[in-house]
DONUVEX-474760 format. One record per residue: residue number from 1; residue in one letter; y, x, z of N, C-alpha, C, O in turn. Coordinates in steps of 0.2 Angstrom, whole numbers. Atoms other than C-alpha are relative to their C-alpha. Layout:
N
NUM / A / Y / X / Z / Y / X / Z / Y / X / Z / Y / X / Z
...
***
This chain:
108
1 / X / -5 / -3 / -4 / -52 / -131 / -14 / 7 / -1 / -4 / 8 / 0 / -9
2 / X / -7 / 2 / 3 / -34 / -138 / -17 / 5 / 6 / 1 / 5 / 10 / 5
3 / X / -5 / -5 / 0 / -20 / -126 / -22 / 6 / -3 / 2 / 8 / -9 / 1
4 / X / -7 / 2 / -3 / -3 / -127 / -14 / 5 / 4 / -2 / 4 / 10 / -6
5 / X / -6 / -4 / 1 / 14 / -121 / -16 / 2 / 4 / 6 / 2 / 1 / 12
6 / X / -2 / -4 / -5 / 19 / -106 / -5 / 6 / 4 / -2 / 6 / 7 / -7
7 / X / -6 / -5 / 1 / 36 / -97 / -4 / -1 / 6 / 4 / -3 / 6 / 10
8 / X / 1 / -6 / -4 / 34 / -79 / 1 / 6 / 4 / 1 / 11 / 4 / -3
9 / X / -6 / -5 / -2 / 46 / -67 / 10 / -3 / 6 / 2 / -7 / 6 / 7
10 / X / 2 / -6 / -2 / 43 / -49 / 11 / 5 / 3 / 4 / 11 / 2 / 4
11 / X / -4 / -3 / -4 / 50 / -38 / 24 / -3 / 6 / 4 / -8 / 8 / 2
12 / X / 2 / -6 / -4 / 49 / -23 / 36 / -4 / -2 / 6 / -9 / 1 / 7
13 / X / 4 / 2 / -6 / 42 / -33 / 51 / -7 / -2 / -2 / -12 / 0 / 2
14 / X / 6 / 2 / 3 / 28 / -40 / 41 / 0 / 1 / -7 / 5 / 1 / -11
15 / X / 0 / -1 / 8 / 22 / -37 / 23 / 2 / -6 / -3 / 6 / -5 / -8
16 / X / -3 / 6 / 3 / 25 / -55 / 19 / -1 / -6 / 5 / -6 / -5 / 9
17 / X / 0 / 6 / -4 / 28 / -72 / 27 / 0 / -5 / -5 / 5 / -6 / -9
18 / X / -1 / 6 / 5 / 24 / -88 / 18 / 3 / -6 / 3 / 6 / -5 / 9
19 / X / -4 / 6 / -3 / 32 / -105 / 20 / -4 / -3 / 6 / 0 / -7 / 9
20 / X / 3 / 3 / -6 / 19 / -110 / 33 / 0 / 5 / 6 / -4 / 4 / 11
21 / X / -1 / -5 / -5 / 24 / -95 / 44 / -6 / 4 / 1 / -7 / 6 / 7
22 / X / 6 / -4 / -1 / 8 / -86 / 41 / 3 / 7 / -2 / 6 / 9 / -7
23 / X / -2 / -7 / 1 / 12 / -67 / 43 / -6 / 4 / -2 / -11 / 4 / 1
24 / X / 4 / -5 / 1 / 3 / -53 / 35 / 3 / 7 / 2 / 8 / 8 / -1
25 / X / -3 / -6 / -3 / 6 / -37 / 44 / 0 / 6 / -5 / -4 / 6 / -9
26 / X / -1 / -5 / 4 / 11 / -21 / 36 / -7 / 5 / 1 / -9 / 5 / 7
27 / X / 6 / -4 / -1 / -4 / -9 / 33 / 2 / 7 / 3 / 8 / 9 / 2
28 / X / -2 / -6 / -3 / -4 / 7 / 43 / -5 / 6 / -2 / -7 / 10 / 1
29 / X / 5 / -5 / 3 / -14 / 18 / 31 / 3 / 7 / 1 / -1 / 12 / 3
30 / X / -3 / -6 / -1 / -1 / 32 / 33 / -1 / 2 / 7 / -2 / 8 / 9
31 / X / 0 / -1 / -7 / 0 / 31 / 52 / -7 / 2 / 2 / -8 / 7 / 6
32 / X / 6 / -2 / -2 / -19 / 32 / 53 / -2 / 7 / -3 / -6 / 10 / 0
33 / X / 2 / -6 / 4 / -21 / 47 / 41 / 5 / 6 / 2 / 4 / 11 / 0
34 / X / -5 / -5 / -2 / -6 / 56 / 49 / -2 / 6 / 3 / 0 / 12 / 1
35 / X / 2 / -6 / -3 / -15 / 68 / 60 / -4 / 4 / -5 / -3 / 10 / -4
36 / X / 4 / -4 / 5 / -27 / 73 / 46 / 5 / 4 / -5 / 4 / 9 / -7
37 / X / -5 / -3 / 5 / -12 / 76 / 34 / 4 / 6 / 4 / 5 / 11 / 1
38 / X / -3 / -5 / -4 / -3 / 86 / 48 / -4 / 6 / 0 / -2 / 12 / 0
39 / X / 5 / -6 / -1 / -18 / 97 / 51 / -1 / 4 / -7 / 0 / 10 / -7
40 / X / 1 / -3 / 7 / -20 / 100 / 32 / 7 / 4 / -2 / 6 / 9 / -5
41 / X / -7 / -3 / 1 / -1 / 104 / 31 / 0 / 7 / 4 / 3 / 12 / 1
42 / X / 0 / -6 / -4 / -3 / 117 / 45 / -4 / 5 / -3 / -3 / 11 / -3
43 / X / 4 / -5 / 3 / -17 / 125 / 36 / 3 / 3 / -6 / 2 / 9 / -8
44 / X / -4 / -3 / 5 / -6 / 128 / 21 / 4 / 5 / 2 / 5 / 11 / -1
45 / X / -5 / -5 / -3 / 7 / 137 / 31 / -3 / 6 / 3 / 0 / 11 / 3
46 / X / 3 / -6 / -3 / -6 / 149 / 38 / -3 / 4 / -5 / -5 / 10 / -4
47 / X / 2 / -4 / 5 / -11 / 155 / 21 / 6 / 4 / -3 / 11 / 2 / -3
48 / X / -5 / -4 / 4 / -2 / 168 / 11 / 2 / -3 / -6 / -2 / -6 / -10
49 / X / -2 / 3 / 6 / 9 / 162 / -3 / -3 / 3 / -6 / -4 / 9 / -7
50 / X / 3 / -3 / 6 / 1 / 164 / -20 / -8 / 1 / 0 / -11 / 3 / -5
51 / X / 7 / -2 / -1 / -17 / 166 / -13 / -4 / -6 / -2 / -2 / -12 / -3
52 / X / 5 / 5 / 2 / -32 / 156 / -19 / -1 / -5 / 5 / -3 / -10 / 4
53 / X / 1 / 4 / -6 / -35 / 150 / -2 / 6 / -5 / 1 / 4 / -11 / 3
54 / X / -5 / 5 / -1 / -18 / 142 / -1 / 0 / -5 / -6 / 1 / -11 / -4
55 / X / 0 / 5 / 5 / -20 / 134 / -18 / -6 / -5 / 1 / -5 / -11 / 0
56 / X / 6 / 5 / -2 / -37 / 126 / -12 / 2 / -4 / 5 / 1 / -10 / 5
57 / X / -2 / 4 / -6 / -29 / 120 / 4 / 5 / -5 / -2 / 6 / -11 / 0
58 / X / -5 / 5 / 3 / -14 / 112 / -6 / -4 / -5 / -3 / -1 / -11 / -3
59 / X / 4 / 5 / 3 / -27 / 103 / -16 / -3 / -5 / 5 / -2 / -11 / 4
60 / X / 3 / 4 / -5 / -35 / 96 / -1 / 6 / -5 / 3 / 5 / -11 / 5
61 / X / -5 / 4 / -3 / -18 / 91 / 6 / 3 / -6 / -5 / 4 / -11 / -3
62 / X / -2 / 5 / 5 / -13 / 82 / -10 / -5 / -6 / -1 / -3 / -11 / -2
63 / X / 5 / 5 / 0 / -30 / 73 / -10 / 1 / -5 / 6 / 0 / -11 / 5
64 / X / -1 / 4 / -5 / -26 / 66 / 7 / 6 / -5 / -1 / 5 / -11 / 1
65 / X / -6 / 4 / 2 / -9 / 59 / 1 / -2 / -5 / -5 / 0 / -11 / -5
66 / X / 2 / 4 / 5 / -17 / 52 / -14 / -5 / -5 / 2 / -4 / -11 / 0
67 / X / 4 / 5 / -3 / -30 / 43 / -4 / 4 / -5 / 4 / 2 / -11 / 3
68 / X / -4 / 5 / -3 / -17 / 35 / 6 / 4 / -5 / -5 / 4 / -11 / -4
69 / X / -3 / 3 / 5 / -8 / 30 / -9 / -4 / -5 / -4 / -2 / -11 / -5
70 / X / 5 / 5 / 3 / -23 / 22 / -17 / -2 / -5 / 4 / -3 / -11 / 2
71 / X / 1 / 6 / -4 / -27 / 12 / -2 / 5 / -5 / 1 / 4 / -11 / 1
72 / X / -5 / 5 / 0 / -10 / 5 / -2 / 0 / -4 / -6 / 1 / -10 / -6
73 / X / 0 / 4 / 6 / -11 / 0 / -20 / -6 / -5 / 0 / -5 / -11 / -2
74 / X / 5 / 5 / 0 / -28 / -8 / -18 / 1 / -5 / 5 / -1 / -11 / 4
75 / X / -2 / 5 / -4 / -22 / -17 / -3 / 5 / -5 / -3 / 4 / -11 / -2
76 / X / -5 / 4 / 4 / -7 / -24 / -13 / -3 / -4 / -5 / -2 / -10 / -6
77 / X / 4 / 4 / 5 / -19 / -29 / -27 / -4 / -5 / 3 / -4 / -11 / 0
78 / X / 4 / 5 / -4 / -30 / -38 / -15 / 4 / -6 / 2 / 2 / -12 / 1
79 / X / -5 / 6 / -3 / -16 / -48 / -7 / 3 / -4 / -6 / 3 / -10 / -5
80 / X / -3 / 4 / 6 / -8 / -52 / -24 / -5 / -5 / -3 / -4 / -10 / -5
81 / X / 6 / 4 / 3 / -25 / -58 / -31 / -1 / -6 / 4 / -2 / -12 / 2
82 / X / 2 / 6 / -4 / -28 / -69 / -16 / 6 / -5 / 0 / 5 / -11 / 1
83 / X / -6 / 4 / 0 / -10 / -76 / -16 / 0 / -5 / -7 / 1 / -11 / -6
84 / X / 0 / 3 / 6 / -12 / -81 / -34 / -6 / -5 / -1 / -6 / -10 / -4
85 / X / 7 / 3 / 0 / -30 / -87 / -32 / 1 / -7 / 4 / -2 / -12 / 2
86 / X / 0 / 6 / -4 / -26 / -100 / -18 / 7 / -4 / 0 / 8 / -9 / 3
87 / X / -6 / 4 / 0 / -8 / -106 / -23 / 1 / -1 / -8 / 0 / 3 / -12
88 / X / -2 / 2 / 7 / -2 / -115 / -39 / 6 / 4 / -2 / 7 / 6 / -7
89 / X / -6 / -3 / 2 / 15 / -108 / -38 / 2 / 5 / 6 / 2 / 3 / 12
90 / X / -2 / -4 / -5 / 22 / -93 / -29 / 7 / 2 / -2 / 8 / 5 / -7
91 / X / -7 / -2 / 1 / 40 / -90 / -27 / 2 / 5 / 5 / 0 / 6 / 11
92 / X / -2 / -6 / -4 / 48 / -74 / -20 / 7 / 2 / -2 / 10 / 0 / -7
93 / X / -6 / -3 / 1 / 64 / -65 / -19 / -1 / 7 / -3 / -6 / 10 / -4
94 / X / 0 / -7 / 4 / 69 / -49 / -29 / 0 / 6 / 5 / 5 / 8 / 6
95 / X / 1 / -6 / -4 / 62 / -35 / -19 / -7 / 2 / -1 / -11 / -2 / -3
96 / X / 7 / -3 / 0 / 46 / -24 / -18 / -3 / -1 / -7 / -8 / -5 / -8
97 / X / 2 / 1 / 7 / 44 / -23 / -37 / -7 / 1 / -2 / -10 / -3 / -5
98 / X / 7 / -1 / 1 / 27 / -16 / -37 / -5 / -6 / 2 / -9 / -8 / -2
99 / X / 4 / 6 / -2 / 19 / -30 / -27 / 1 / -6 / -4 / -4 / -9 / -6
100 / X / -1 / 6 / 4 / 27 / -43 / -38 / -2 / 1 / -7 / -4 / -4 / -10
101 / X / 3 / -1 / 7 / 22 / -35 / -54 / -8 / -1 / 0 / -11 / -3 / -5
102 / X / 7 / 2 / -1 / 4 / -36 / -47 / -1 / -7 / 0 / -6 / -10 / -3
103 / X / 0 / 7 / -1 / 7 / -54 / -43 / 0 / -3 / -7 / -4 / -8 / -9
104 / X / -1 / 3 / 7 / 13 / -58 / -61 / -6 / 2 / -4 / -8 / -2 / -9
105 / X / 6 / -2 / 4 / -2 / -48 / -68 / -6 / -5 / 1 / -9 / -8 / -4
106 / X / 5 / 4 / -2 / -14 / -59 / -59 / 1 / -8 / -2 / -3 / -12 / -3
107 / X / -2 / 7 / 1 / -4 / -75 / -62 / -2 / -2 / -8 / -3 / -8 / -9
108 / X / 1 / 2 / 7 / -6 / -74 / -81 / -7 / 1 / -3 / -8 / 0 / -9
***
C-alpha cells in the first residue's frame, strides 16, 4: 500500500476535506442522543431539590453526556489514526487543537 501526501482542511460543513476532495462528514452523536438527554433532563426537574432521587437522575443525565463525549473522542482518534496510517505527510491549518494533538500522537 503506497502512502501519499494529503492536505487536510477541517470545517463546519464537513469534519475534514483532503486534497483529493474527499469529505468526512461531521458525526451526529449529540443529535442522535438528544431525545434521551432531554428526557433525562426533564426527569431531573420533576424531582425535589436535594432528594436522593434527584441525585440519582442527575448521575444518569451526566452519564448520557459522558457517553456522547467519549464517542466523539473515539471517532476523532480513529480518524486521526487512519490519516497517519495511510499518508506519509499530513498538513493542516491551526484549528481544532484536540484533533491535531491526536494526529501528532499517532504520527510519532
